[in-house]
N, C-alpha and C positions, 0 to 999 in steps of 0.2 A: 531487575526493576520493572520491565515489559511485563513479567510473569506477574508479578504483586499487582500493578495496576489492572492487568483484565481481570484478575479475578477480583479485587475490591470493588472495579465497574460492573463486575456482571452481577456480586450480592446486591451492589443498591438499585441494578434494574430488577433483578428478581422482589426486591424490597416492592420496588414501584407498583410493580405488577401485582403483587399479593395484597397491597393497599386496595387498588382499583376490583381488584376479584372481592375483596370483603365488602366494599362498597354497594357491588352490583348484586351483591347475594340478599344485601340489607343487612347484612352483621353490623355494622357502626349503628344502626337508625334503630335495632330491637334493643340494644347497648344503651340508645340514648334515651329512648322509650322507658325503659327500665330504672332510669336514673345513675346508672354507675359509674358516670362521669369520666369512663377510659378516654383516652386519646390515644387511639390506635397510630395514627405518626407519631406521638411520642416513644409508644413503646416498640414501633419498627427501629427506629435510631437507638436507645437503649439497648435491643436485642443484639445489633450489630456491632454495637461498641465493647461488650461484655463480649459477646461470641468471638469474634474478629480478633479483639483486644487478649483475651485469655488464650487463643489458638498460637498468637506470635509470641507472647509471654514463654509459651513452654519453649516454642524453636529457639528463643533466644537462649533459653537456659538448658537446654536438650544436651551440649556439651560438658555442663558441669554436672548436669543429674545421671548421666548416663554415667559418666567416671565412677560417681557415688556408688550409683547403685550396685555394678558390678565388681568395683573397687581396681579399676582398669587404672595402671601406671603408665603415666607419657613417656616415650623413649626421648630423654634429651640429648643423651650423648649415649651410644652403642656400649653397651658391657659387656655382647658376649659378640663371637661370629655370626651366632642365629638373628639376633639383632640387627646388628649391621646388615645383613642380606635382606631382612625385613623391611629396612626403611628405605635402601635402595630397590627394590622392588615397587615397594607405594610410590618412590618417586618416577621410579620409570611410568608405571602407568599413570599417574599425574600425566605427565605430560607428555603421555601418548592421546592422553583423552583431554587434554589442552584445559586444564584447571589449575589454579596454585597448589604446593605441597600442602596434602592435608596434614596435623600431628597423626602421630604415629601412636598407638597404645596395646599395650598387654594386659590381658585382666586373667585372675585363676580362676581354672576350671576345667576339668577334667574331660569335659565333652566339647568336642569341636566345634566352633562356633565362630562366628564374626561379625559385626555391623559396622557401620556406618550414620553420622548423625553431624548436623551443624546448621548454622545459619544462612551461609548460602555456597556458594560452589568455593569459593577462595578461603572459606573458612571454618574447615570440616574436620572431622574427626574419624580416623579409622582404627580400628581394636579390631584383635585377634586374641583369643583364646590360646594358654599354654597347652591346651587339650590337641587343639587345630595345628600347632606346629609340632608337636608330639608323635600324633599321629595319622596324619597324610603327609603324602609324596610331596616334594617342590613344587612341581609342575600346578599338584591341585591347590595348594596352598595360594599360588601365583592367580589359578583359578578364581577362589576365593576372593580376593585382592581384587581381581578385576569388576570381578561381579560388583563390589562396592563401592568400587570408583565409579563404575558406571551410576549408581545411585545418586551419588554427589554428583558428576557430568550432569546426566539428566536432570537434574534439582530435583528430585523425587521428595526430600526432604520438607524444602518449601512448598509443593504444591500439595502436598499430603497435609501440610498445618492449613493452609489457605481453605481447602475442601474442608478439613474441620472448620475451622472458621465460618463458613459458608454454614454447615449443618447446625454448628451451633448456636446460630442465631433463630433459625428456623425452631430450634427446639424450646429455648427461652420463650420467643415471641409466640408461639403455639400454647404452649406450657400455660404461659399466664394467660392467655385470652381463653381457654376454657376452664380457669380457675375462676374470672370472671364472671362466665357465661354461667357456668353450675351454680355460683355463691348466690348472683344478684337477681335472674332470668328463672330458674329453676326451684334455690331455697327461697328465693324473694328475700333475701336480706335486705335491710336497708339501710343500716350502720356500719361504714366502713367497710372495710374486709373481714367477713367472718372466717368461722373455721371450716366452713367448707372450700373458700378460695385456695386456702393452707393446704389442705389435703390432697385438693382434686390436682392445684399445680403442680404440686410434687410427685403425686402417682402419675401424673399427663407426661412430666419431664421424664423420668424414666421411663415411660413406654416410649415416647417418642424417641429420644437419645437411643433406646436399643433399634429401633427401626433405621434412624439417622447412620448409626454405626455399621449396616448393611452396605450403605453407598460408601463408606470409607473402605472398608474390610474390601470391597469388589476393584477399588482403584487400586490399593495394594496389591491384592493380587496379580491382578494387569501389570505392573510394574514390577515384579518379578520376572515372567517371562522376559521381558526387554533387557533386564539388568543380566539374566543368564545367556541373551544373545551378545549383547556389548561384551560380556568378559569373554564367551569362547572368538570371539574377533580379537582380542587382545592375545590371549593363548594358545586358542586351539578348543575345537572340538570336543574333542578326547579326554583334557585336560578337564575342562568344564565339567561333561559329564561323570568323570573318575573322582569328581570335588562331592558331586551330588550322590552319587553312588555308597560312597564312605561315608555320607549323611546321615544316610537309611540305615546302616548299622547302629545308629545309636547318637543322637543331639537330646541335650535337655534344653529347651527353651530358656530364653531369657526372660526377665521382668517385663510383667505385662508393659510398663512404660516406653519400652526401645524394643519389644518385640517384632513389630513390623518392620524396625530398621536392622534385621539379624539377617544372615542367610539362609537359616534352616527353618526359622518360626515356631511355633508353638503349635498345641494341641486344641481342639474343638469339638463342642457335639456338631456343630451344625457347618457342612461349609459355608453360609452366609456370612459365618463370623469366623473365618479362617484370614490369618491376615497373609498367608502365603498359600499357593496352591499344593498341592501334594506331590511329594518328590516323582514318583512316578511320574506322572501329568506333562512336568517339568523335563524329566530326561527325555519321554517322548518326544515335547516341541523342541529340542535341540536334535536329536535323532531325524526327527521330519526336515528337519533345516538342512541337515547337513546331505540327504539322500537325494 
């Protein structure tokens, strides 16, 4: 709750600062002179409600959506020694991390992968692929589970959703502000909202959305190093390095909506848009810590 309060407070504070900056730069007066009728204060509130609201809604639905996207089946009652061991391992790591017992699931995939998601530390889901259980040693699987439990214990899913909500707020606000400016000031449209507003605001939202995602991906990459360290503390550095080395042999990315929550991440044309650091860098960081 403290984390949510701080991020909401930060969002409000930055919105207030942005409003002051707009007044100092004379943006409001320019728009008023052109008869736009735009109330930047109301637009800021609208943007915050939809920006933060959409992000929180995604967080609340994350467990349900993740299970549907990968076909994960929650283990209600262990049907094999492997499932029993998996549940016990998750329970052991959860107790060590001081969190509630997450739901444990297995999803069909020949590629070794795993992810964690959920709206809170005590209402999470940890899922592993059948390929992970089949192709990794037990201590390596334990390391992967420790990595995912660390994400839950660190509140990474909530923090990522909050950061996404903040950047969504500014994407919505700035794109519509640009749309109003182009439509009324440059194109000099004086009849309601013209085609210039809609085309410009959509284009601006795409551009600002891409730029904003750089911030989200940067945080996502940083949290992977921390989760690796926490996983190493739970099961040992060698096991964590072994798991990452095994992932280098081949791991297919998860669906985009949950890729940031997986152990391996996906591919990207640029480092700025990678949800996970390269595996070689993660391995090197662990070795440096152990040295």
